[in-house]
C-alpha positions as a printed Julia matrix, in Angstrom:
242×3 Matrix{Float64}:
 -13.99   7.65   -6.65
 -11.19   6.63   -5.41
  -7.92   7.99   -3.44
  -6.59   8.0    -6.89
  -9.04  10.06   -7.96
  -9.11  12.59   -5.2
  -5.54  13.31   -5.53
  -5.41  13.45   -9.36
  -8.3   15.96   -9.43
  -9.03  17.42   -7.04
  -6.81  20.11   -4.8
  -8.55  21.86   -2.21
  -9.3   25.69   -2.75
 -11.37  28.33   -0.47
 -14.14  29.45   -2.09
 -14.18  27.64   -4.89
 -14.01  24.43   -7.5
 -10.51  22.81   -8.05
 -10.94  21.12  -10.83
  -8.02  19.62  -12.92
 -10.3   18.42  -15.86
  -7.46  17.41  -18.15
  -6.41  14.67  -17.54
  -5.44  11.52  -19.81
  -7.95   9.38  -21.19
  -7.8    6.98  -18.46
  -8.64   9.04  -15.82
 -11.27   8.37  -13.5
 -14.97   9.21  -14.74
 -15.91  10.79  -11.14
 -13.81  13.21   -8.57
 -14.52  14.38   -5.51
 -14.71  18.27   -4.89
 -14.58  20.12   -2.0
 -15.85  23.69   -0.83
 -14.92  25.99    1.69
 -16.65  29.98    2.03
 -17.54  32.33    3.97
 -21.03  31.91    5.9
 -21.83  31.84    9.73
 -21.56  29.3    12.06
 -25.52  28.22   11.63
 -25.5   27.45    7.95
 -23.8   25.06    5.69
 -20.05  25.88    5.08
 -17.99  22.97    3.91
 -19.61  20.9     0.79
 -18.55  17.7    -0.65
 -19.83  17.49   -4.12
 -19.33  14.55   -6.56
 -17.85  15.6   -10.34
 -18.61  13.99  -12.94
 -15.81  14.23  -15.13
 -17.17  13.07  -18.42
 -19.53  15.84  -18.44
 -19.25  18.12  -15.59
 -22.09  18.05  -13.62
 -21.98  18.34   -9.56
 -24.23  15.95   -7.07
 -24.27  17.41   -4.16
 -23.14  14.27   -0.91
 -23.23  16.37    2.3
 -22.48  19.56    4.12
 -20.77  20.32    7.33
 -22.44  23.15    9.54
 -21.08  24.63   12.71
 -18.57  26.7    11.63
 -17.69  29.91   10.43
 -15.84  31.06    7.89
 -13.93  28.23    6.85
 -13.0   29.81    4.19
 -10.05  27.33    2.67
  -9.37  23.94    2.67
  -6.86  21.41    2.27
  -6.44  17.23    2.2
  -3.84  15.73    4.63
  -1.34  13.63    2.35
  -2.76  10.5     3.39
  -6.11  11.49    1.78
  -7.5   10.6     5.27
  -8.17  14.23    6.83
  -9.09  17.49    5.62
  -8.31  20.84    7.62
  -9.95  24.39    7.25
  -8.71  27.61    8.55
 -12.01  29.59   10.31
 -11.23  33.14    9.12
 -12.66  35.27   12.57
 -10.59  37.71   14.99
 -12.04  35.79   18.05
 -11.92  32.39   18.41
 -12.72  29.76   21.69
 -12.63  33.09   23.77
  -9.17  34.21   22.41
  -7.98  36.98   19.81
  -7.44  34.9    17.35
  -9.14  32.34   14.14
  -9.16  28.51   14.24
  -8.35  25.71   12.26
 -10.66  22.77   12.17
  -9.81  18.99   11.56
 -11.62  16.36    9.59
 -11.79  12.89    8.99
 -12.52  12.55    5.57
 -14.66   9.18    4.71
 -13.95   9.44    0.61
 -15.83   6.68   -0.56
 -19.08   8.52    1.14
 -18.14  11.72    0.34
 -18.55  12.54    3.88
 -16.61  14.68    6.9
 -16.47  13.85   10.55
 -15.09  16.5    12.67
 -12.24  15.31   15.29
 -11.15  18.86   16.72
 -10.67  22.75   16.6
  -7.79  24.71   18.01
  -6.93  28.58   17.84
  -4.65  28.99   14.81
  -2.25  31.33   16.94
  -3.44  34.93   15.19
  -6.21  36.96   13.69
  -7.78  36.13   10.4
  -6.54  32.62    9.17
  -6.75  32.98    5.59
  -4.86  29.78    3.96
  -2.72  26.65    5.41
  -1.21  23.73    4.08
  -0.15  20.73    5.32
   3.87  19.58    5.28
   4.92  16.1     3.29
   5.46  14.04    6.21
   2.14  14.72    7.1
   2.85  15.94   10.35
   2.38  19.76   10.72
  -0.46  22.07    9.31
   1.05  25.89    8.58
  -1.19  28.71    8.87
  -0.68  32.31    7.51
  -2.68  34.95    8.92
  -3.98  38.07    7.07
  -5.45  39.93    9.49
  -2.38  39.09   12.4
   0.49  39.17    9.53
   2.4   36.32   10.9
   2.55  32.3     9.8
   2.01  29.6    12.69
   2.58  25.62   12.9
   0.15  23.35   14.71
   1.17  19.66   15.2
  -1.21  16.78   13.28
  -1.91  13.81   15.85
  -1.88  10.37   14.79
  -5.6    9.95   14.7
  -6.0   13.56   12.24
  -6.71  15.73   15.1
  -4.61  19.3    15.69
  -2.83  20.08   18.57
  -2.14  24.15   19.82
   0.72  25.74   18.13
   4.14  25.05   18.53
   5.7   27.77   16.52
   4.87  31.16   15.09
   6.57  34.45   13.72
   5.16  37.45   13.05
   5.86  39.26    9.52
   7.07  43.01    9.41
   7.04  45.87    7.62
   4.53  47.94    5.44
   4.49  49.08    1.9
   2.83  52.06   -0.18
  -0.62  51.96   -0.62
  -3.3   52.56    2.08
  -4.08  48.83    2.09
  -0.13  48.01    3.46
   0.15  50.01    6.33
   1.27  46.42    8.14
   1.71  42.67    6.99
  -0.86  40.83    5.5
   0.26  36.92    5.13
  -2.1   35.67    1.92
  -0.64  32.07    1.72
   1.51  29.4     2.99
   3.76  27.02    0.56
   6.23  24.27    2.01
   8.79  23.51   -0.77
   9.72  20.27   -2.62
  12.03  19.52   -0.31
  10.4   20.47    2.93
  12.98  22.32    4.54
  11.65  25.69    3.9
   8.81  27.5     4.3
   7.42  30.63    1.94
   5.12  32.97    3.08
   3.67  35.33    0.08
   3.3   39.14    2.23
   0.36  40.74    0.67
   1.12  43.77    3.06
   4.85  44.18    2.56
   5.7   42.98   -0.83
   7.68  40.44   -0.79
   7.62  36.8    -0.23
   9.02  35.63    3.1
  11.75  31.9     3.46
  11.79  30.62    6.49
  13.18  27.27    7.47
  11.06  24.36    8.36
  11.98  21.49   10.91
  10.03  18.82    9.91
  10.29  16.39   13.28
   9.35  19.44   15.3
   7.95  21.95   13.51
   9.73  24.69   14.06
   9.83  27.87   12.23
  12.76  30.53   12.04
  13.48  33.45    9.6
  16.78  32.83    7.8
  19.67  34.94    6.4
  17.59  35.03    2.91
  15.64  38.82    3.36
  12.7   36.83    0.54
  11.93  37.75   -2.49
  11.42  41.83   -3.07
   8.74  42.66   -5.23
   6.96  45.98   -7.38
   5.91  48.42   -4.59
   2.0   48.08   -3.81
   2.02  44.59   -5.87
   0.68  42.62   -3.22
   1.89  39.01   -3.74
  -0.86  36.61   -2.77
  -0.36  32.75   -3.89
   2.03  30.84   -5.95
   3.02  27.09   -6.64
   6.27  25.21   -7.6
   7.16  23.92  -11.1
   6.45  19.93  -11.15
  11.23  20.24  -11.13
  11.38  21.83   -8.24
  13.4   24.89   -9.67
  11.02  27.49  -10.2
   8.06  28.92   -8.69
């Protein structure tokens, strides 16, 4: 398993397997696959497997316990670190969820916890890392907000440096308040896009890659069909579509 294998074949997902099996013939035969889960703190919750790309078999390499509900995972652009949300309403005595940072040993298939920080609001369900690798952006389903935490040189995370509370509601019973469902940094690393299930919008924030600050823009976001409840989206490789 190599870093090239990791990047080409294993984007991380919550509660499941992200397998890029449609590779060229020269693609590596093995890949590292990571699973997050909804689990109590006393159970194994983040799992690392080796995926055989020839036959689809999975071999368990290691697992981490001591975390509650690490439901979504993301690899740092360097391939040296991994970040998880802790999808809870109370964290470290605060009304908040959490973010956990790990050192990732690709060759050994092993994670070492670096630290944890409150995420800034309740029920974090998704996170991403900006292109510079200096910031983690977090979407909170429970609290309906987006926050930003800095990444230190050793891969650990710092305290929240910027946060925006979403506003609004929509037509169904589950849409009485904002529910941020994911957060995505655009191809130019200057804007962050937040699909919000509760308000039927994809919100657009400016993002300062030097300070980590996010801010509302003159754009009202993309308004979607009432009741549609946007969750996730992806960018086209050209950067022109999403």
